[in-house]
Every structure is written in structure tokens, then in C-alpha cells.
Biopython code that builds the backbone (N, CA, C, O; Angstrom):
import numpy as np
from Bio.PDB.StructureBuilder import StructureBuilder

atoms = [
    (1, "MET", "N", (120.004, 139.494, 80.142)),
    (1, "MET", "CA", (121.068, 139.153, 79.224)),
    (1, "MET", "C", (121.502, 140.432, 78.509)),
    (1, "MET", "O", (120.674, 141.270, 78.149)),
    (2, "ASP", "N", (122.783, 140.565, 78.314)),
    (2, "ASP", "CA", (123.327, 141.763, 77.693)),
    (2, "ASP", "C", (123.942, 141.403, 76.343)),
    (2, "ASP", "O", (124.669, 140.417, 76.219)),
    (3, "PHE", "N", (123.637, 142.219, 75.338)),
    (3, "PHE", "CA", (124.236, 142.040, 74.016)),
    (3, "PHE", "C", (125.350, 143.077, 73.877)),
    (3, "PHE", "O", (125.056, 144.261, 73.708)),
    (4, "PRO", "N", (126.616, 142.671, 73.941)),
    (4, "PRO", "CA", (127.708, 143.633, 73.871)),
    (4, "PRO", "C", (127.676, 144.509, 72.618)),
    (4, "PRO", "O", (128.163, 145.639, 72.643)),
    (5, "HIS", "N", (127.112, 144.000, 71.531)),
    (5, "HIS", "CA", (127.054, 144.784, 70.306)),
    (5, "HIS", "C", (125.610, 145.033, 69.877)),
    (5, "HIS", "O", (125.324, 145.197, 68.691)),
    (6, "GLY", "N", (124.705, 145.060, 70.854)),
    (6, "GLY", "CA", (123.307, 145.349, 70.555)),
    (6, "GLY", "C", (123.132, 146.783, 70.088)),
    (6, "GLY", "O", (124.022, 147.617, 70.257)),
    (7, "VAL", "N", (121.998, 147.056, 69.511)),
    (7, "VAL", "CA", (121.710, 148.391, 68.995)),
    (7, "VAL", "C", (120.412, 148.902, 69.619)),
    (7, "VAL", "O", (119.687, 148.157, 70.278)),
    (8, "THR", "N", (120.142, 150.158, 69.401)),
    (8, "THR", "CA", (118.881, 150.751, 69.824)),
    (8, "THR", "C", (117.926, 150.724, 68.642)),
    (8, "THR", "O", (118.247, 151.237, 67.570)),
    (9, "VAL", "N", (116.767, 150.134, 68.830)),
    (9, "VAL", "CA", (115.740, 150.130, 67.791)),
    (9, "VAL", "C", (114.554, 150.941, 68.291)),
    (9, "VAL", "O", (114.386, 151.143, 69.494)),
    (10, "LEU", "N", (113.744, 151.397, 67.364)),
    (10, "LEU", "CA", (112.565, 152.188, 67.702)),
    (10, "LEU", "C", (111.314, 151.341, 67.536)),
    (10, "LEU", "O", (111.143, 150.650, 66.531)),
    (11, "ARG", "N", (110.445, 151.404, 68.532)),
    (11, "ARG", "CA", (109.164, 150.702, 68.475)),
    (11, "ARG", "C", (108.063, 151.752, 68.374)),
    (11, "ARG", "O", (107.950, 152.619, 69.240)),
    (12, "ASP", "N", (107.249, 151.679, 67.319)),
    (12, "ASP", "CA", (106.143, 152.610, 67.116)),
    (12, "ASP", "C", (104.829, 151.898, 67.409)),
    (12, "ASP", "O", (104.626, 150.755, 67.000)),
    (13, "ARG", "N", (103.937, 152.588, 68.123)),
    (13, "ARG", "CA", (102.608, 152.035, 68.397)),
    (13, "ARG", "C", (101.555, 153.094, 68.056)),
    (13, "ARG", "O", (101.580, 154.214, 68.566)),
    (14, "ARG", "N", (100.630, 152.700, 67.177)),
    (14, "ARG", "CA", (99.571, 153.624, 66.781)),
    (14, "ARG", "C", (98.576, 153.831, 67.926)),
    (14, "ARG", "O", (98.249, 152.899, 68.660)),
    (15, "LEU", "N", (98.109, 155.058, 68.058)),
    (15, "LEU", "CA", (97.079, 155.383, 69.041)),
    (15, "LEU", "C", (95.723, 154.885, 68.542)),
    (15, "LEU", "O", (95.478, 154.824, 67.337)),
    (16, "GLN", "N", (94.861, 154.536, 69.467)),
    (16, "GLN", "CA", (93.518, 154.105, 69.111)),
    (16, "GLN", "C", (92.642, 155.336, 68.853)),
    (16, "GLN", "O", (92.694, 156.310, 69.604)),
    (17, "VAL", "N", (91.847, 155.284, 67.796)),
    (17, "VAL", "CA", (90.933, 156.371, 67.436)),
    (17, "VAL", "C", (89.540, 155.783, 67.241)),
    (17, "VAL", "O", (89.409, 154.583, 66.995)),
    (18, "PRO", "N", (88.495, 156.607, 67.346)),
    (18, "PRO", "CA", (87.137, 156.096, 67.142)),
    (18, "PRO", "C", (86.954, 155.567, 65.717)),
    (18, "PRO", "O", (87.439, 156.157, 64.751)),
    (19, "ASP", "N", (86.259, 154.467, 65.614)),
    (19, "ASP", "CA", (85.931, 153.876, 64.310)),
    (19, "ASP", "C", (84.839, 154.729, 63.674)),
    (19, "ASP", "O", (83.769, 154.884, 64.262)),
    (20, "PRO", "N", (85.084, 155.292, 62.470)),
    (20, "PRO", "CA", (84.063, 156.146, 61.853)),
    (20, "PRO", "C", (82.782, 155.382, 61.492)),
    (20, "PRO", "O", (81.718, 155.983, 61.343)),
    (21, "ASN", "N", (82.890, 154.062, 61.353)),
    (21, "ASN", "CA", (81.716, 153.267, 61.007)),
    (21, "ASN", "C", (80.970, 152.722, 62.219)),
    (21, "ASN", "O", (79.814, 152.314, 62.106)),
    (22, "ASN", "N", (81.627, 152.715, 63.378)),
    (22, "ASN", "CA", (81.006, 152.200, 64.588)),
    (22, "ASN", "C", (81.592, 152.929, 65.791)),
    (22, "ASN", "O", (82.655, 152.547, 66.280)),
    (23, "PRO", "N", (80.926, 153.966, 66.274)),
    (23, "PRO", "CA", (81.473, 154.764, 67.374)),
    (23, "PRO", "C", (81.633, 153.995, 68.686)),
    (23, "PRO", "O", (82.241, 154.501, 69.629)),
    (24, "GLN", "N", (81.098, 152.788, 68.752)),
    (24, "GLN", "CA", (81.213, 151.977, 69.963)),
    (24, "GLN", "C", (82.581, 151.319, 70.103)),
    (24, "GLN", "O", (82.900, 150.777, 71.162)),
    (25, "ARG", "N", (83.391, 151.359, 69.047)),
    (25, "ARG", "CA", (84.698, 150.710, 69.098)),
    (25, "ARG", "C", (85.799, 151.634, 68.591)),
    (25, "ARG", "O", (85.530, 152.691, 68.021)),
    (26, "THR", "N", (87.031, 151.218, 68.806)),
    (26, "THR", "CA", (88.177, 151.994, 68.325)),
    (26, "THR", "C", (89.004, 151.141, 67.374)),
    (26, "THR", "O", (88.925, 149.912, 67.379)),
    (27, "ILE", "N", (89.793, 151.820, 66.564)),
    (27, "ILE", "CA", (90.683, 151.177, 65.607)),
    (27, "ILE", "C", (92.048, 151.870, 65.686)),
    (27, "ILE", "O", (92.135, 152.989, 66.192)),
    (28, "PRO", "N", (93.113, 151.226, 65.196)),
    (28, "PRO", "CA", (94.421, 151.890, 65.195)),
    (28, "PRO", "C", (94.412, 153.126, 64.289)),
    (28, "PRO", "O", (93.907, 153.087, 63.167)),
    (29, "GLY", "N", (94.976, 154.214, 64.796)),
    (29, "GLY", "CA", (95.062, 155.441, 64.027)),
    (29, "GLY", "C", (96.219, 155.410, 63.042)),
    (29, "GLY", "O", (96.808, 154.355, 62.810)),
    (30, "PRO", "N", (96.552, 156.564, 62.458)),
    (30, "PRO", "CA", (97.625, 156.613, 61.454)),
    (30, "PRO", "C", (99.007, 156.486, 62.094)),
    (30, "PRO", "O", (99.202, 156.813, 63.264)),
    (31, "TRP", "N", (99.961, 156.003, 61.292)),
    (31, "TRP", "CA", (101.337, 155.899, 61.772)),
    (31, "TRP", "C", (101.932, 157.275, 62.054)),
    (31, "TRP", "O", (102.866, 157.391, 62.847)),
    (32, "SER", "N", (101.411, 158.309, 61.423)),
    (32, "SER", "CA", (101.969, 159.652, 61.607)),
    (32, "SER", "C", (101.808, 160.160, 63.041)),
    (32, "SER", "O", (102.532, 161.068, 63.449)),
    (33, "THR", "N", (100.881, 159.599, 63.808)),
    (33, "THR", "CA", (100.682, 160.014, 65.195)),
    (33, "THR", "C", (101.092, 158.922, 66.183)),
    (33, "THR", "O", (100.717, 158.979, 67.354)),
    (34, "ALA", "N", (101.847, 157.943, 65.731)),
    (34, "ALA", "CA", (102.247, 156.822, 66.590)),
    (34, "ALA", "C", (103.170, 157.295, 67.710)),
    (34, "ALA", "O", (103.899, 158.276, 67.559)),
    (35, "VAL", "N", (103.127, 156.592, 68.819)),
    (35, "VAL", "CA", (104.012, 156.848, 69.952)),
    (35, "VAL", "C", (105.255, 155.983, 69.764)),
    (35, "VAL", "O", (105.155, 154.777, 69.538)),
    (36, "THR", "N", (106.431, 156.615, 69.859)),
    (36, "THR", "CA", (107.700, 155.915, 69.639)),
    (36, "THR", "C", (108.438, 155.733, 70.956)),
    (36, "THR", "O", (108.547, 156.658, 71.760)),
    (37, "VAL", "N", (108.945, 154.512, 71.160)),
    (37, "VAL", "CA", (109.742, 154.174, 72.339)),
    (37, "VAL", "C", (111.037, 153.547, 71.849)),
    (37, "VAL", "O", (111.033, 152.794, 70.875)),
    (38, "THR", "N", (112.151, 153.850, 72.517)),
    (38, "THR", "CA", (113.417, 153.225, 72.145)),
    (38, "THR", "C", (113.593, 151.931, 72.925)),
    (38, "THR", "O", (113.301, 151.866, 74.120)),
    (39, "LEU", "N", (114.071, 150.909, 72.238)),
    (39, "LEU", "CA", (114.417, 149.635, 72.868)),
    (39, "LEU", "C", (115.935, 149.524, 72.838)),
    (39, "LEU", "O", (116.531, 149.339, 71.776)),
    (40, "GLN", "N", (116.545, 149.635, 73.985)),
    (40, "GLN", "CA", (118.000, 149.599, 74.100)),
    (40, "GLN", "C", (118.501, 148.157, 74.055)),
    (40, "GLN", "O", (117.783, 147.224, 74.414)),
    (41, "ASN", "N", (119.732, 147.994, 73.612)),
    (41, "ASN", "CA", (120.429, 146.712, 73.703)),
    (41, "ASN", "C", (119.640, 145.579, 73.043)),
    (41, "ASN", "O", (119.471, 144.512, 73.634)),
    (42, "ALA", "N", (119.166, 145.805, 71.843)),
    (42, "ALA", "CA", (118.408, 144.806, 71.080)),
    (42, "ALA", "C", (119.162, 144.518, 69.786)),
    (42, "ALA", "O", (120.171, 145.160, 69.492)),
    (43, "PHE", "N", (118.676, 143.563, 69.027)),
    (43, "PHE", "CA", (119.198, 143.370, 67.677)),
    (43, "PHE", "C", (118.157, 142.685, 66.816)),
    (43, "PHE", "O", (117.265, 141.997, 67.312)),
    (44, "ILE", "N", (118.292, 142.888, 65.507)),
    (44, "ILE", "CA", (117.379, 142.294, 64.530)),
    (44, "ILE", "C", (118.200, 141.381, 63.642)),
    (44, "ILE", "O", (119.220, 141.783, 63.083)),
    (45, "ALA", "N", (117.738, 140.145, 63.523)),
    (45, "ALA", "CA", (118.459, 139.147, 62.737)),
    (45, "ALA", "C", (117.571, 138.614, 61.625)),
    (45, "ALA", "O", (116.352, 138.546, 61.776)),
    (46, "SER", "N", (118.182, 138.236, 60.509)),
    (46, "SER", "CA", (117.448, 137.682, 59.369)),
    (46, "SER", "C", (116.895, 136.308, 59.697)),
    (46, "SER", "O", (117.505, 135.535, 60.436)),
    (47, "ALA", "N", (115.727, 136.018, 59.134)),
    (47, "ALA", "CA", (115.119, 134.702, 59.303)),
    (47, "ALA", "C", (114.885, 134.055, 57.936)),
    (47, "ALA", "O", (115.390, 132.964, 57.673)),
    (48, "SER", "N", (114.123, 134.725, 57.067)),
    (48, "SER", "CA", (113.872, 134.158, 55.741)),
    (48, "SER", "C", (113.338, 135.239, 54.807)),
    (48, "SER", "O", (112.954, 136.326, 55.238)),
    (49, "SER", "N", (113.326, 134.910, 53.521)),
    (49, "SER", "CA", (112.776, 135.792, 52.504)),
    (49, "SER", "C", (112.170, 134.927, 51.415)),
    (49, "SER", "O", (112.745, 133.907, 51.035)),
    (50, "ALA", "N", (111.010, 135.329, 50.911)),
    (50, "ALA", "CA", (110.342, 134.550, 49.868)),
    (50, "ALA", "C", (109.781, 135.497, 48.816)),
    (50, "ALA", "O", (109.240, 136.555, 49.138)),
    (51, "SER", "N", (109.918, 135.103, 47.562)),
    (51, "SER", "CA", (109.391, 135.879, 46.444)),
    (51, "SER", "C", (108.094, 135.228, 45.977)),
    (51, "SER", "O", (108.058, 134.037, 45.668)),
    (52, "ILE", "N", (107.046, 136.017, 45.930)),
    (52, "ILE", "CA", (105.746, 135.533, 45.472)),
    (52, "ILE", "C", (105.421, 136.246, 44.168)),
    (52, "ILE", "O", (105.303, 137.470, 44.128)),
    (53, "ARG", "N", (105.279, 135.471, 43.112)),
    (53, "ARG", "CA", (105.000, 136.058, 41.799)),
    (53, "ARG", "C", (103.844, 135.312, 41.153)),
    (53, "ARG", "O", (103.778, 134.082, 41.173)),
    (54, "ASP", "N", (102.956, 136.073, 40.595)),
    (54, "ASP", "CA", (101.894, 135.476, 39.779)),
    (54, "ASP", "C", (101.573, 136.465, 38.663)),
    (54, "ASP", "O", (102.279, 137.462, 38.508)),
    (55, "GLY", "N", (100.552, 136.217, 37.906)),
    (55, "GLY", "CA", (100.222, 137.061, 36.765)),
    (55, "GLY", "C", (99.837, 138.475, 37.132)),
    (55, "GLY", "O", (99.915, 139.375, 36.296)),
    (56, "ASN", "N", (99.419, 138.689, 38.380)),
    (56, "ASN", "CA", (98.918, 140.006, 38.780)),
    (56, "ASN", "C", (99.862, 140.812, 39.658)),
    (56, "ASN", "O", (99.747, 142.034, 39.744)),
    (57, "ARG", "N", (100.791, 140.131, 40.308)),
    (57, "ARG", "CA", (101.648, 140.881, 41.225)),
    (57, "ARG", "C", (102.999, 140.213, 41.412)),
    (57, "ARG", "O", (103.208, 139.047, 41.077)),
    (58, "GLN", "N", (103.898, 141.004, 41.961)),
    (58, "GLN", "CA", (105.223, 140.523, 42.328)),
    (58, "GLN", "C", (105.483, 141.058, 43.727)),
    (58, "GLN", "O", (105.472, 142.272, 43.935)),
    (59, "GLN", "N", (105.717, 140.172, 44.691)),
    (59, "GLN", "CA", (105.872, 140.589, 46.077)),
    (59, "GLN", "C", (107.011, 139.810, 46.727)),
    (59, "GLN", "O", (107.232, 138.638, 46.423)),
    (60, "ILE", "N", (107.729, 140.479, 47.627)),
    (60, "ILE", "CA", (108.770, 139.825, 48.399)),
    (60, "ILE", "C", (108.396, 139.947, 49.868)),
    (60, "ILE", "O", (108.215, 141.053, 50.379)),
    (61, "LEU", "N", (108.279, 138.813, 50.545)),
    (61, "LEU", "CA", (108.013, 138.780, 51.972)),
    (61, "LEU", "C", (109.310, 138.460, 52.694)),
    (61, "LEU", "O", (109.944, 137.442, 52.417)),
    (62, "THR", "N", (109.703, 139.319, 53.611)),
    (62, "THR", "CA", (110.927, 139.114, 54.366)),
    (62, "THR", "C", (110.573, 138.959, 55.838)),
    (62, "THR", "O", (109.830, 139.765, 56.397)),
    (63, "ALA", "N", (111.106, 137.925, 56.452)),
    (63, "ALA", "CA", (110.898, 137.696, 57.877)),
    (63, "ALA", "C", (112.222, 137.875, 58.609)),
    (63, "ALA", "O", (113.243, 137.312, 58.213)),
    (64, "LYS", "N", (112.194, 138.652, 59.663)),
    (64, "LYS", "CA", (113.339, 138.833, 60.545)),
    (64, "LYS", "C", (112.827, 138.679, 61.963)),
    (64, "LYS", "O", (111.620, 138.587, 62.188)),
    (65, "SER", "N", (113.734, 138.649, 62.909)),
    (65, "SER", "CA", (113.343, 138.550, 64.311)),
    (65, "SER", "C", (114.015, 139.649, 65.116)),
    (65, "SER", "O", (115.198, 139.938, 64.940)),
    (66, "LEU", "N", (113.243, 140.249, 65.996)),
    (66, "LEU", "CA", (113.752, 141.214, 66.959)),
    (66, "LEU", "C", (114.085, 140.442, 68.223)),
    (66, "LEU", "O", (113.247, 139.700, 68.735)),
    (67, "TYR", "N", (115.297, 140.607, 68.730)),
    (67, "TYR", "CA", (115.702, 140.007, 69.994)),
    (67, "TYR", "C", (115.866, 141.146, 70.987)),
    (67, "TYR", "O", (116.655, 142.065, 70.768)),
    (68, "CYS", "N", (115.111, 141.078, 72.085)),
    (68, "CYS", "CA", (115.129, 142.175, 73.048)),
    (68, "CYS", "C", (114.949, 141.635, 74.467)),
    (68, "CYS", "O", (114.740, 140.440, 74.673)),
    (69, "GLN", "N", (115.035, 142.524, 75.416)),
    (69, "GLN", "CA", (114.891, 142.154, 76.825)),
    (69, "GLN", "C", (113.466, 141.643, 77.083)),
    (69, "GLN", "O", (112.531, 142.094, 76.421)),
    (70, "PRO", "N", (113.279, 140.708, 78.036)),
    (70, "PRO", "CA", (111.963, 140.113, 78.253)),
    (70, "PRO", "C", (110.900, 141.085, 78.730)),
    (70, "PRO", "O", (109.709, 140.801, 78.598)),
    (71, "ASP", "N", (111.293, 142.215, 79.277)),
    (71, "ASP", "CA", (110.305, 143.189, 79.735)),
    (71, "ASP", "C", (110.059, 144.311, 78.719)),
    (71, "ASP", "O", (109.401, 145.300, 79.040)),
    (72, "ALA", "N", (110.581, 144.163, 77.502)),
    (72, "ALA", "CA", (110.388, 145.186, 76.464)),
    (72, "ALA", "C", (108.903, 145.293, 76.110)),
    (72, "ALA", "O", (108.200, 144.287, 76.014)),
    (73, "ASP", "N", (108.450, 146.509, 75.922)),
    (73, "ASP", "CA", (107.041, 146.772, 75.602)),
    (73, "ASP", "C", (106.825, 146.650, 74.099)),
    (73, "ASP", "O", (106.887, 147.643, 73.375)),
    (74, "VAL", "N", (106.571, 145.429, 73.632)),
    (74, "VAL", "CA", (106.335, 145.148, 72.218)),
    (74, "VAL", "C", (105.054, 144.328, 72.130)),
    (74, "VAL", "O", (104.888, 143.339, 72.844)),
    (75, "ARG", "N", (104.144, 144.750, 71.240)),
    (75, "ARG", "CA", (102.854, 144.070, 71.090)),
    (75, "ARG", "C", (102.521, 143.835, 69.633)),
    (75, "ARG", "O", (103.133, 144.402, 68.728)),
    (76, "ASP", "N", (101.532, 142.980, 69.435)),
    (76, "ASP", "CA", (100.969, 142.753, 68.102)),
    (76, "ASP", "C", (100.489, 144.088, 67.540)),
    (76, "ASP", "O", (99.822, 144.853, 68.237)),
    (77, "GLY", "N", (100.824, 144.364, 66.292)),
    (77, "GLY", "CA", (100.417, 145.611, 65.648)),
    (77, "GLY", "C", (101.470, 146.696, 65.679)),
    (77, "GLY", "O", (101.306, 147.721, 65.016)),
    (78, "ASP", "N", (102.554, 146.507, 66.431)),
    (78, "ASP", "CA", (103.613, 147.511, 66.513)),
    (78, "ASP", "C", (104.481, 147.487, 65.257)),
    (78, "ASP", "O", (104.508, 146.510, 64.508)),
    (79, "ARG", "N", (105.184, 148.589, 65.056)),
    (79, "ARG", "CA", (106.171, 148.702, 63.978)),
    (79, "ARG", "C", (107.536, 148.868, 64.638)),
    (79, "ARG", "O", (107.673, 149.589, 65.626)),
    (80, "VAL", "N", (108.549, 148.192, 64.083)),
    (80, "VAL", "CA", (109.902, 148.263, 64.630)),
    (80, "VAL", "C", (110.819, 148.818, 63.546)),
    (80, "VAL", "O", (110.799, 148.353, 62.406)),
    (81, "ARG", "N", (111.635, 149.833, 63.917)),
    (81, "ARG", "CA", (112.566, 150.450, 62.975)),
    (81, "ARG", "C", (113.989, 150.295, 63.482)),
    (81, "ARG", "O", (114.291, 150.633, 64.627)),
    (82, "ALA", "N", (114.859, 149.782, 62.626)),
    (82, "ALA", "CA", (116.261, 149.558, 62.977)),
    (82, "ALA", "C", (117.130, 150.704, 62.471)),
    (82, "ALA", "O", (116.727, 151.429, 61.561)),
    (83, "PRO", "N", (118.323, 150.876, 63.051)),
    (83, "PRO", "CA", (119.227, 151.947, 62.600)),
    (83, "PRO", "C", (119.623, 151.834, 61.133)),
    (83, "PRO", "O", (119.933, 152.846, 60.504)),
    (84, "ASP", "N", (119.620, 150.620, 60.573)),
    (84, "ASP", "CA", (120.022, 150.450, 59.177)),
    (84, "ASP", "C", (118.902, 150.747, 58.185)),
    (84, "ASP", "O", (119.088, 150.578, 56.980)),
    (85, "GLY", "N", (117.734, 151.189, 58.676)),
    (85, "GLY", "CA", (116.621, 151.537, 57.801)),
    (85, "GLY", "C", (115.564, 150.459, 57.666)),
    (85, "GLY", "O", (114.512, 150.700, 57.074)),
    (86, "TYR", "N", (115.819, 149.270, 58.204)),
    (86, "TYR", "CA", (114.823, 148.188, 58.124)),
    (86, "TYR", "C", (113.585, 148.560, 58.941)),
    (86, "TYR", "O", (113.690, 149.081, 60.051)),
    (87, "VAL", "N", (112.418, 148.284, 58.371)),
    (87, "VAL", "CA", (111.146, 148.495, 59.057)),
    (87, "VAL", "C", (110.373, 147.186, 59.003)),
    (87, "VAL", "O", (110.120, 146.655, 57.922)),
    (88, "GLY", "N", (109.998, 146.663, 60.170)),
    (88, "GLY", "CA", (109.241, 145.418, 60.249)),
    (88, "GLY", "C", (108.023, 145.600, 61.125)),
    (88, "GLY", "O", (107.952, 146.527, 61.932)),
    (89, "TYR", "N", (107.067, 144.705, 60.960)),
    (89, "TYR", "CA", (105.806, 144.789, 61.685)),
    (89, "TYR", "C", (105.597, 143.530, 62.524)),
    (89, "TYR", "O", (105.906, 142.419, 62.094)),
    (90, "VAL", "N", (105.070, 143.728, 63.725)),
    (90, "VAL", "CA", (104.804, 142.620, 64.640)),
    (90, "VAL", "C", (103.399, 142.100, 64.373)),
    (90, "VAL", "O", (102.424, 142.849, 64.446)),
    (91, "HIS", "N", (103.304, 140.803, 64.062)),
    (91, "HIS", "CA", (102.000, 140.176, 63.819)),
    (91, "HIS", "C", (101.809, 138.965, 64.717)),
    (91, "HIS", "O", (101.096, 138.029, 64.357)),
    (92, "VAL", "N", (102.447, 138.979, 65.890)),
    (92, "VAL", "CA", (102.334, 137.905, 66.873)),
    (92, "VAL", "C", (102.157, 138.539, 68.250)),
    (92, "VAL", "O", (102.276, 139.755, 68.399)),
    (93, "ILE", "N", (101.875, 137.713, 69.252)),
    (93, "ILE", "CA", (101.815, 138.184, 70.626)),
    (93, "ILE", "C", (103.113, 137.755, 71.299)),
    (93, "ILE", "O", (103.267, 136.583, 71.643)),
    (94, "PRO", "N", (104.057, 138.690, 71.495)),
    (94, "PRO", "CA", (105.343, 138.326, 72.098)),
    (94, "PRO", "C", (105.156, 137.864, 73.546)),
    (94, "PRO", "O", (104.277, 138.345, 74.261)),
    (95, "SER", "N", (105.992, 136.934, 73.949)),
    (95, "SER", "CA", (105.905, 136.408, 75.303)),
    (95, "SER", "C", (107.298, 136.120, 75.825)),
    (95, "SER", "O", (108.103, 135.476, 75.152)),
    (96, "GLY", "N", (107.581, 136.601, 77.029)),
    (96, "GLY", "CA", (108.870, 136.331, 77.666)),
    (96, "GLY", "C", (108.704, 135.209, 78.689)),
    (96, "GLY", "O", (108.001, 135.363, 79.687)),
    (97, "ASP", "N", (109.353, 134.093, 78.429)),
    (97, "ASP", "CA", (109.235, 132.944, 79.319)),
    (97, "ASP", "C", (110.114, 133.115, 80.558)),
    (97, "ASP", "O", (111.113, 133.834, 80.543)),
    (98, "THR", "N", (109.710, 132.432, 81.629)),
    (98, "THR", "CA", (110.487, 132.415, 82.864)),
    (98, "THR", "C", (110.745, 130.972, 83.261)),
    (98, "THR", "O", (109.821, 130.160, 83.307)),
    (99, "ASN", "N", (112.016, 130.649, 83.551)),
    (99, "ASN", "CA", (112.358, 129.311, 83.993)),
    (99, "ASN", "C", (111.714, 129.083, 85.358)),
    (99, "ASN", "O", (111.965, 129.858, 86.282)),
    (100, "PRO", "N", (110.882, 128.032, 85.516)),
    (100, "PRO", "CA", (110.172, 127.831, 86.777)),
    (100, "PRO", "C", (111.081, 127.405, 87.937)),
    (100, "PRO", "O", (110.667, 127.486, 89.094)),
    (101, "PHE", "N", (112.288, 126.960, 87.658)),
    (101, "PHE", "CA", (113.197, 126.514, 88.704)),
    (101, "PHE", "C", (114.129, 127.613, 89.192)),
    (101, "PHE", "O", (114.447, 127.688, 90.379)),
    (102, "THR", "N", (114.566, 128.466, 88.266)),
    (102, "THR", "CA", (115.560, 129.478, 88.638)),
    (102, "THR", "C", (115.041, 130.904, 88.547)),
    (102, "THR", "O", (115.635, 131.812, 89.128)),
    (103, "GLY", "N", (113.933, 131.121, 87.822)),
    (103, "GLY", "CA", (113.421, 132.474, 87.622)),
    (103, "GLY", "C", (114.124, 133.218, 86.505)),
    (103, "GLY", "O", (113.808, 134.378, 86.239)),
    (104, "TRP", "N", (115.087, 132.558, 85.835)),
    (104, "TRP", "CA", (115.834, 133.184, 84.749)),
    (104, "TRP", "C", (114.905, 133.462, 83.579)),
    (104, "TRP", "O", (114.051, 132.641, 83.245)),
    (105, "ARG", "N", (115.074, 134.625, 82.957)),
    (105, "ARG", "CA", (114.280, 135.014, 81.795)),
    (105, "ARG", "C", (115.213, 135.285, 80.630)),
    (105, "ARG", "O", (115.994, 136.235, 80.675)),
    (106, "PRO", "N", (115.146, 134.459, 79.576)),
    (106, "PRO", "CA", (115.989, 134.703, 78.401)),
    (106, "PRO", "C", (115.442, 135.881, 77.595)),
    (106, "PRO", "O", (114.371, 136.409, 77.894)),
    (107, "VAL", "N", (116.178, 136.275, 76.591)),
    (107, "VAL", "CA", (115.694, 137.330, 75.706)),
    (107, "VAL", "C", (114.436, 136.853, 74.987)),
    (107, "VAL", "O", (114.176, 135.654, 74.889)),
    (108, "VAL", "N", (113.675, 137.796, 74.495)),
    (108, "VAL", "CA", (112.454, 137.494, 73.750)),
    (108, "VAL", "C", (112.756, 137.590, 72.268)),
    (108, "VAL", "O", (113.386, 138.547, 71.818)),
    (109, "GLU", "N", (112.308, 136.602, 71.511)),
    (109, "GLU", "CA", (112.383, 136.659, 70.061)),
    (109, "GLU", "C", (111.013, 137.057, 69.547)),
    (109, "GLU", "O", (110.022, 136.373, 69.803)),
    (110, "VAL", "N", (110.960, 138.176, 68.813)),
    (110, "VAL", "CA", (109.707, 138.673, 68.260)),
    (110, "VAL", "C", (109.802, 138.605, 66.743)),
    (110, "VAL", "O", (110.551, 139.379, 66.147)),
    (111, "PRO", "N", (109.054, 137.688, 66.090)),
    (111, "PRO", "CA", (109.079, 137.632, 64.632)),
    (111, "PRO", "C", (108.535, 138.924, 64.031)),
    (111, "PRO", "O", (107.530, 139.468, 64.489)),
    (112, "LEU", "N", (109.223, 139.402, 62.993)),
    (112, "LEU", "CA", (108.825, 140.615, 62.272)),
    (112, "LEU", "C", (108.575, 140.262, 60.818)),
    (112, "LEU", "O", (109.172, 139.325, 60.287)),
    (113, "GLU", "N", (107.692, 141.013, 60.175)),
    (113, "GLU", "CA", (107.415, 140.822, 58.746)),
    (113, "GLU", "C", (107.568, 142.132, 58.011)),
    (113, "GLU", "O", (107.251, 143.205, 58.525)),
    (114, "GLU", "N", (108.066, 142.012, 56.786)),
    (114, "GLU", "CA", (108.162, 143.158, 55.872)),
    (114, "GLU", "C", (107.659, 142.670, 54.515)),
    (114, "GLU", "O", (108.094, 141.629, 54.022)),
    (115, "ALA", "N", (106.753, 143.417, 53.923)),
    (115, "ALA", "CA", (106.225, 143.049, 52.589)),
    (115, "ALA", "C", (106.501, 144.190, 51.619)),
    (115, "ALA", "O", (106.233, 145.354, 51.915)),
    (116, "ARG", "N", (107.036, 143.842, 50.466)),
    (116, "ARG", "CA", (107.270, 144.834, 49.407)),
    (116, "ARG", "C", (106.588, 144.359, 48.131)),
    (116, "ARG", "O", (106.712, 143.202, 47.728)),
    (117, "GLY", "N", (105.879, 145.265, 47.520)),
    (117, "GLY", "CA", (105.248, 144.937, 46.248)),
    (117, "GLY", "C", (103.765, 144.718, 46.356)),
    (117, "GLY", "O", (103.109, 144.433, 45.354)),
]
sb = StructureBuilder()
sb.init_structure("model")
sb.init_model(0)
sb.init_chain("A")
sb.init_seg("    ")
for serial, (resi, resn, name, xyz) in enumerate(atoms, 1):
    if name == "N":
        sb.init_residue(resn, " ", resi, " ")
    sb.init_atom(name, np.array(xyz, "f"), 0.0, 1.0, " ", f" {name:<3s}", serial, name[0])
structure = sb.get_structure()
């Protein structure tokens, strides 16, 4: 599927580094060394926003969705950056479905989260 007015977004993935507390396993490294890939012909759309306030904190949670090609390399733990400055994080396992009768694959919707505060 082609989006005539789609944009290019950046997908960042942190490299795995040894866990300082357990050398038998690895953990995600810093964002400063993340590998960046461009996702062509995608778009990010608003989903919802909620304000959480209590006596100790004030936070705004914003949910948006990344719409991209079904073969896009996006995984749980990735960061997505849009041309307008929006930065969201993937906290799901994206999946591109295939129609069992025709083989058609629609775009993938990847929920993104942004937390401020």
C-alpha cells in the first residue's frame, strides 16, 4: 500500500551490551549508540492523550500510532522519530497480517507511547 503523502520517519534501536550485574546476559545500551534506519512512506497519527496528576507528580501520556509497510523492521523497545519532532517508543510486538485467501498484506499499525513529566 502506498501513502501518497507519507513521510520518512527514523527508527532507532539500541545495541545490546553486557549486563554489569550479570555477565551471562545482555541489556539495551544507551540511545547515543543506537542504530538508526529510515522508514519510507510511513505516517504517524494521533490516538489519545491523558493527563495524570496526583500530589507527587504531573504527567501527560500521549499515544500515537505509526503506520508503515508490513515488512518494516520495527520491534518492541525501538524509538521512532518523526520529521515534526515527535518521539515515541514501541512497547508492543508489531505484527503484519496476511490475508489467507489473497496473500494481501495491509499496512502495520504500531502503537507508540510518549510520556512527559
